C-alpha positions as CSV (number, residue, x, y, z in Angstrom):
1,M,-11.5,-17.8,2.4
2,R,-10.5,-21.4,2.2
3,G,-7.9,-23.5,0.3
4,N,-7.4,-27.2,0.8
5,G,-9.8,-27.1,3.7
6,I,-7.6,-24.6,5.6
7,A,-9.0,-21.2,6.5
8,L,-6.8,-18.4,5.1
9,L,-6.7,-14.7,5.3
10,D,-10.2,-13.2,5.4
11,K,-9.8,-10.4,2.8
12,E,-13.5,-9.6,2.8
13,R,-13.4,-8.8,6.5
14,L,-10.2,-6.7,6.0
15,S,-12.0,-4.6,3.5
16,G,-14.6,-3.6,6.1
17,L,-12.1,-2.8,8.9
18,T,-12.0,0.8,10.1
19,P,-9.5,2.7,12.3
20,A,-12.2,2.9,15.0
21,E,-12.5,-0.9,15.1
22,L,-8.7,-1.4,15.1
23,T,-8.5,1.1,18.0
24,R,-11.2,-0.7,19.8
25,R,-9.2,-3.9,19.6
26,G,-6.5,-2.2,21.7
27,S,-3.2,-2.9,19.9
28,A,-0.2,-0.7,20.7
29,K,0.0,0.5,17.1
30,W,-3.5,2.0,17.3
31,C,-3.6,3.0,20.9
32,R,-0.1,4.2,21.8
33,V,-0.9,7.6,20.4
34,P,-4.6,8.3,21.1
35,G,-6.5,9.7,18.2
36,A,-3.8,9.1,15.6
37,L,-3.8,6.7,12.6
38,G,-1.4,4.0,13.6
39,A,1.6,3.1,11.4
40,S,4.5,3.0,13.8
41,V,4.6,-0.1,15.9
42,A,5.5,-3.4,14.1
43,E,2.2,-5.2,14.4
44,M,-0.1,-6.4,11.6
45,D,-3.8,-5.6,11.3
46,F,-4.7,-9.0,9.8
47,G,-5.8,-10.9,12.9
48,L,-4.6,-14.5,13.6
49,A,-4.2,-17.6,11.6
50,P,-7.2,-19.9,12.5
51,V,-4.8,-22.8,13.3
52,I,-3.3,-20.6,16.1
53,T,-6.7,-19.5,17.4
54,D,-7.8,-23.1,17.5
55,R,-4.7,-24.2,19.4
56,L,-4.9,-21.4,21.9
57,A,-8.5,-22.2,22.6
58,A,-7.6,-25.8,23.2
59,A,-4.8,-24.9,25.5
60,V,-7.1,-22.7,27.5
61,R,-9.7,-25.4,27.8
62,E,-6.9,-27.8,29.0
63,A,-5.7,-25.2,31.5
64,E,-2.1,-25.3,30.3
65,F,-0.9,-22.5,32.7
66,G,1.7,-24.2,34.8
67,Y,5.5,-23.8,34.6
68,H,7.0,-24.9,31.3
69,P,6.6,-28.7,31.1
70,P,9.6,-30.5,29.5
71,G,7.4,-32.0,26.8
72,L,6.4,-28.5,25.6
73,V,10.0,-27.3,25.7
74,R,11.0,-30.2,23.5
75,R,8.2,-29.7,21.0
76,L,9.0,-26.0,20.7
77,G,12.7,-26.8,20.0
78,Q,11.8,-29.4,17.5
79,A,9.3,-27.2,15.7
80,C,11.7,-24.3,15.5
81,A,14.6,-26.5,14.3
82,D,12.4,-28.2,11.7
83,Y,11.2,-24.8,10.4
84,Q,14.9,-23.6,10.0
85,A,15.8,-26.7,8.1
86,E,12.7,-26.8,5.8
87,H,12.7,-23.1,4.9
88,Y,16.3,-22.0,5.1
89,G,18.3,-25.2,4.8
90,W,19.9,-24.9,8.2
91,P,19.9,-28.3,10.0
92,V,20.3,-27.0,13.5
93,S,19.9,-29.4,16.5
94,P,16.7,-28.9,18.5
95,E,18.8,-29.0,21.7
96,R,20.3,-25.7,20.8
97,V,16.9,-23.9,20.7
98,E,16.0,-22.1,24.0
99,A,12.8,-20.1,24.7
100,V,13.0,-16.5,25.9
101,G,10.2,-13.9,26.4
102,D,11.2,-11.9,23.4
103,V,14.2,-10.9,21.2
104,I,15.3,-8.1,23.5
105,V,15.4,-10.4,26.5
106,G,17.5,-12.6,24.4
107,L,19.8,-9.7,23.4
108,E,20.2,-8.6,27.0
109,T,21.1,-12.2,28.1
110,V,23.7,-12.5,25.3
111,I,25.3,-9.2,26.2
112,E,25.4,-10.0,29.9
113,R,26.6,-13.6,29.6
114,F,28.4,-14.0,26.3
115,T,30.5,-10.8,26.1
116,A,33.3,-9.3,28.1
117,A,32.1,-7.1,31.0
118,G,32.0,-3.5,29.9
119,S,32.8,-4.1,26.3
120,P,31.0,-1.9,23.7
121,I,28.2,-3.2,21.4
122,V,28.4,-2.5,17.6
123,V,25.1,-1.7,15.9
124,P,24.9,-1.0,12.2
125,T,22.4,1.9,11.7
126,P,19.7,2.8,11.0
127,A,18.6,0.1,13.4
128,Y,15.6,-1.3,15.3
129,M,15.2,1.2,18.1
130,P,15.7,-1.1,21.2
131,F,19.0,-2.3,19.8
132,L,20.3,1.1,20.6
133,T,18.8,1.5,24.0
134,A,18.9,-2.0,25.6
135,P,22.7,-2.1,25.8
136,V,22.8,1.3,27.4
137,R,20.4,0.1,30.1
138,L,23.0,-2.6,30.9
139,G,25.8,0.0,31.1
140,R,27.3,-0.7,27.7
141,R,28.3,1.8,25.2
142,V,26.8,1.5,21.7
143,I,29.0,2.1,18.7
144,E,26.8,3.1,15.8
145,V,28.3,2.2,12.4
146,A,26.3,3.9,9.7
147,M,25.4,1.8,6.7
148,R,26.3,3.2,3.3
149,E,23.6,4.2,0.9
150,E,24.6,3.0,-2.6
151,A,22.9,2.6,-5.9
152,D,22.0,-1.0,-5.2
153,G,20.8,-0.3,-1.7
154,W,22.0,-0.1,1.9
155,Q,25.4,-1.8,2.6
156,L,27.3,-2.6,5.8
157,D,30.3,-0.5,6.5
158,L,32.7,-3.4,7.1
159,D,35.7,-1.1,7.7
160,G,33.7,0.8,10.3
161,I,32.7,-2.5,12.0
162,G,36.2,-3.7,12.0
163,E,37.5,-0.5,13.6
164,A,34.9,-0.8,16.3
165,L,35.9,-4.4,17.0
166,A,39.6,-3.5,17.0
167,A,38.8,-0.8,19.6
168,G,37.4,-3.5,22.0
169,A,33.8,-4.1,21.0
170,G,32.9,-7.7,21.3
171,L,29.4,-8.1,19.7
172,V,27.8,-7.0,16.5
173,V,24.0,-6.8,16.4
174,L,22.8,-7.9,13.0
175,C,19.2,-7.5,11.9
176,N,18.6,-9.9,9.0
177,P,16.2,-9.0,7.3
178,H,17.1,-5.5,8.3
179,N,14.6,-3.4,10.3
180,P,14.0,-0.6,9.3
181,V,15.5,-0.5,5.8
182,G,14.0,-3.8,4.6
183,K,17.2,-5.2,3.3
184,V,17.6,-9.0,2.9
185,Y,21.3,-9.8,3.1
186,R,23.0,-11.9,0.4
187,H,25.3,-14.8,1.2
188,S,28.4,-12.9,0.0
189,E,27.6,-9.9,2.3
190,L,27.2,-12.0,5.4
191,R,30.3,-14.0,4.5
192,A,32.3,-10.7,4.3
193,L,30.9,-9.7,7.7
194,A,31.8,-13.1,9.2
195,E,35.4,-12.7,8.1
196,V,35.7,-9.4,10.0
197,V,34.1,-10.8,13.1
198,E,36.4,-13.8,13.1
199,R,39.4,-11.6,12.6
200,Y,38.8,-9.9,15.9
201,G,37.4,-12.9,17.8
202,A,34.1,-11.2,18.2
203,R,30.5,-12.5,18.2
204,V,27.2,-11.8,16.3
205,F,23.7,-11.5,17.7
206,A,21.6,-12.3,14.6
207,D,18.1,-11.1,14.8
208,E,16.2,-13.1,12.2
209,I,12.6,-12.4,13.5
210,H,11.5,-11.1,10.1
211,A,12.9,-14.0,8.1
212,P,9.5,-15.4,7.1
213,L,8.5,-12.1,5.6
214,I,10.5,-12.1,2.3
215,Y,9.2,-10.9,-1.1
216,P,9.8,-12.5,-4.5
217,G,13.4,-11.9,-5.7
218,A,15.0,-12.3,-2.3
219,R,15.9,-15.3,-0.1
220,H,16.7,-15.4,3.5
221,Q,20.2,-16.7,4.5
222,C,20.7,-17.7,8.1
223,Y,23.9,-16.0,9.3
224,A,24.9,-18.9,11.6
225,A,24.5,-21.4,8.7
226,L,27.3,-19.9,6.7
227,G,30.0,-22.2,8.1
228,E,31.7,-23.6,11.2
229,D,32.9,-20.1,12.2
230,T,29.5,-18.5,12.2
231,D,27.9,-21.6,13.7
232,R,30.3,-21.1,16.6
233,H,30.3,-17.3,17.1
234,A,26.7,-16.4,16.3
235,I,23.6,-16.6,18.5
236,T,20.4,-16.4,16.5
237,A,17.2,-14.9,17.7
238,T,13.9,-15.8,16.0
239,S,10.2,-15.9,16.7
240,A,6.8,-16.4,15.1
241,S,5.7,-13.1,16.5
242,K,6.1,-10.9,13.4
243,A,5.0,-13.2,10.7
244,W,2.0,-14.6,12.6
245,N,1.3,-11.4,14.6
246,I,1.6,-12.9,18.1
247,P,4.2,-10.7,20.0
248,G,2.0,-10.4,23.0
249,L,2.1,-14.1,23.6
250,K,5.8,-13.8,24.5
251,C,7.8,-16.7,23.1
252,A,11.0,-16.0,21.1
253,Q,13.7,-18.5,20.5
254,L,17.5,-18.3,20.8
255,I,19.4,-20.7,18.7
256,L,22.7,-21.0,20.6
257,G,26.2,-21.2,19.0
258,S,27.7,-24.7,18.7
259,E,29.8,-24.2,21.9
260,D,27.4,-22.2,24.1
261,H,25.3,-25.0,25.7
262,R,27.4,-25.2,28.9
263,T,27.2,-21.5,29.5
264,W,23.5,-21.5,28.9
265,Q,22.9,-24.0,31.6
266,Q,24.1,-21.5,34.1
267,V,21.6,-18.8,33.0
268,R,18.7,-20.9,31.7
269,H,16.2,-20.1,34.5
270,S,16.6,-16.3,34.5
271,A,16.9,-16.1,30.7
272,S,13.7,-18.0,30.1
273,R,11.7,-15.6,32.2
274,G,8.7,-14.3,30.3
275,A,8.3,-17.1,27.8
276,S,4.8,-18.4,28.1
277,N,3.1,-21.7,27.6
278,L,0.5,-20.2,25.3
279,G,3.2,-18.5,23.3
280,A,5.0,-21.8,22.9
281,E,1.8,-23.5,21.7
282,A,1.0,-20.7,19.3
283,T,4.5,-20.8,17.9
284,I,4.4,-24.5,17.4
285,A,1.1,-24.2,15.5
286,A,2.6,-21.4,13.4
287,Y,5.7,-23.3,12.4
288,R,3.8,-26.6,11.8
289,E,0.6,-25.4,10.2
290,G,0.6,-21.7,9.7
291,G,2.2,-21.7,6.2
292,P,-1.0,-21.4,4.1
293,W,-2.2,-18.4,6.1
294,L,1.3,-16.7,5.9
295,A,1.4,-17.2,2.2
296,E,-1.9,-15.3,1.9
297,V,-0.5,-12.6,4.1
298,L,2.6,-12.3,2.0
299,R,0.6,-11.9,-1.2
300,Y,-1.5,-9.2,0.5
301,L,1.7,-7.4,1.7
302,E,3.2,-7.6,-1.7
303,S,0.1,-5.9,-3.1
304,N,0.4,-3.2,-0.4
305,R,4.1,-2.8,-1.1
306,R,3.3,-1.9,-4.8
307,L,0.3,0.3,-3.7
308,L,2.5,2.2,-1.3
309,G,5.0,3.0,-4.0
310,K,2.2,4.5,-6.1
311,L,0.8,6.4,-3.2
312,V,4.1,7.9,-2.2
313,D,4.7,9.1,-5.8
314,E,1.2,10.6,-6.0
315,H,0.9,12.2,-2.5
316,L,4.4,12.7,-1.2
317,P,6.5,14.2,-4.1
318,G,10.1,14.5,-3.1
319,V,9.9,11.6,-0.7
320,R,12.1,8.7,-1.7
321,F,10.9,5.1,-1.2
322,G,12.8,2.0,-2.0
323,P,10.5,-1.1,-1.8
324,P,11.8,-3.4,1.0
325,E,13.0,-6.9,0.2
326,G,11.6,-8.1,3.5
327,T,9.5,-7.0,6.5
328,Y,6.3,-5.0,6.3
329,L,8.1,-1.7,7.1
330,A,8.7,1.1,4.7
331,W,11.7,3.4,5.1
332,L,10.7,6.8,3.7
333,D,13.4,9.4,2.9
334,C,12.1,12.9,3.6
335,R,15.5,14.6,3.7
336,E,15.4,16.4,0.4
337,L,12.4,18.5,1.4
338,G,14.4,20.5,3.9
339,R,11.8,20.6,6.7
340,R,13.1,21.8,10.1
341,T,10.6,19.8,12.0
342,P,11.5,16.1,12.1
343,P,9.2,14.3,9.6
344,G,7.7,11.9,12.1
345,E,6.8,14.7,14.4
346,Y,5.4,16.7,11.5
347,F,3.2,13.9,10.2
348,L,1.8,13.3,13.7
349,E,1.0,16.9,14.4
350,Q,-0.2,18.0,11.0
351,A,-1.7,14.8,9.5
352,G,-2.6,12.8,12.6
353,V,-0.5,9.8,11.4
354,S,1.8,8.1,13.9
355,V,4.9,6.8,12.2
356,A,8.3,6.0,13.8
357,E,10.8,8.8,13.7
358,G,13.9,7.8,11.8
359,A,16.2,9.5,14.2
360,L,15.2,7.0,16.9
361,C,17.0,4.4,14.7
362,G,20.3,6.2,15.1
363,A,22.0,9.2,13.6
364,A,21.9,7.6,10.2
365,G,18.0,7.7,10.3
366,E,17.6,11.4,10.7
367,G,15.2,12.8,8.1
368,F,13.5,9.4,7.6
369,V,10.4,7.8,8.9
370,R,9.4,4.2,9.3
371,L,5.9,3.3,8.2
372,N,4.1,0.0,8.8
373,F,2.1,-1.1,5.7
374,A,0.6,-4.3,7.2
375,T,-2.9,-2.8,7.2
376,P,-5.9,-3.1,5.0
377,A,-5.3,-1.4,1.6
378,H,-8.0,1.2,2.1
379,I,-6.5,2.3,5.4
380,L,-3.0,2.5,3.9
381,E,-4.5,4.8,1.3
382,T,-6.1,6.9,4.0
383,L,-2.8,7.2,5.8
384,L,-0.9,8.4,2.7
385,V,-3.6,10.8,1.6
386,A,-3.6,12.5,5.0
387,M,0.2,12.7,5.0
388,G,0.2,14.1,1.5
389,K,-2.3,16.8,2.3
390,A,-0.3,17.9,5.3
391,W,2.9,17.9,3.3
392,A,1.5,20.0,0.5
393,L,0.3,22.7,3.0
394,S,3.6,23.1,4.8
């Protein structure tokens, strides 16, 4: 499909994709659990934007495989900064953008270098699974602060976060948009969090990797852009990896706080490990030229989001689904059905569908599953039909 001379999402090819073909490609989502239908790992089944494919091919022909050249580093920083300004109204300086292999490398670096030794880490839950495990690997205690389920969606427990910070925690890990619940935070919600963080002299690691994946009715607000206080106490992690499906190319970006540059100079070499030249080139192409392809992807995801709601109603009676405001991840509430077997385990064993177990996202996720709907519509329907048949027979 083409628009304005730019190749967009090939929907005709998507309609012919099969689970066997996706498995043959070898992505983690389809191969991590052999024989299962893949819906757990946060990857899309939509291929690559042609502008990224073309840039990667050119980089290979030009043998761009040495250590990071300064020119590439500068172009990456400028592209990331320009994207933040254009799409979110955040005029961040390119000099504050630093490349890291992925968001978790960034989090580990922030914990080790920008928080007090041994201090606990606060994670609002349910949370992206590695946010609960990465701090533990570094010898840090994770304080889970369960979000509140209210009529208008999931809400941060600011009192609980404040209590954790008062007890000595120094860092809040904020996922915005929130994986796995799909929440896109409003300005007022983030401002309220910032006031708590400032009160205790703490910091925020703002994971904004899903920011380009927002549905109509919501708008992404960069946490660090709220004011001088957040600009100082936040370090933002971002990447083109989710929106343009390039996680294996290993190039995330940390946008440092306004006073962090000197500290970063002491850790630049070790923290930049894992960021690749090809990843940087692909990221620049995504930020500069990948918009038309992403717009097509978002329209397809929006259609899948509506389809998923119908399929859940039809095949999984009793399961609650609130359409996410952002991300391509559905958070399915299976608690009312009273099954003893955890739902993710049940769907894998009885339906052959691999979804992420909600309990891996913290105690607040028990009884839920996370399902990735970034797949061709006919495969999404196959997934839900299989899950529904198993559910009905239990």
